Steps between C-alpha positions, in 0.01 A plus 500: 500500500438681829533185706838414335639859585389473862653154526828641360487794736459282802780268390734797446431648839552156662835469318605841622410410858686169479808687371496759777467226759784296335726811500422572868593145607813509297609824678428354834707186428790701351511741800491206752797342330704816492414563868610159601832519316584820681482317834713213372770749395481674834515175695801392299679828579414466861625143502830609349542770768419258780744242357769765495429610858505136622849461329619822674373378843670157450834652409465789749557751221288789627597777252190652350319441830428772761678438826375636832666418841260481784448345839230245575368425849452131579278418793534144649236368751353843541767609737847486338563741226796522278605746220689381201644705210390376155532615146176523295541454120204609297385497139188674382327556165135535391422138549765359733608600855762275650708540815752290686637540849865388559695513828 
């Protein structure tokens, strides 16, 4: 009778340990999937922003972009320098920073 109770106790503790390990693995798998879908959503959002910016640059529709007029010095053959006036259009958010110079 004592041997049967010890066997039952060992089996119950093994079942408890097995359950805890299974729950831990399940939590790891679920958190991994939720983390990867976050980046898919973020990449999709960034793709949409970049596509919109590409369309604006193609059609030269620069509203919603910051415009700064500046001069750039061009040096040719280390002796001739030339200054040109350009417009710099910029877009910035947390993940993307794009600028374009236009004469």
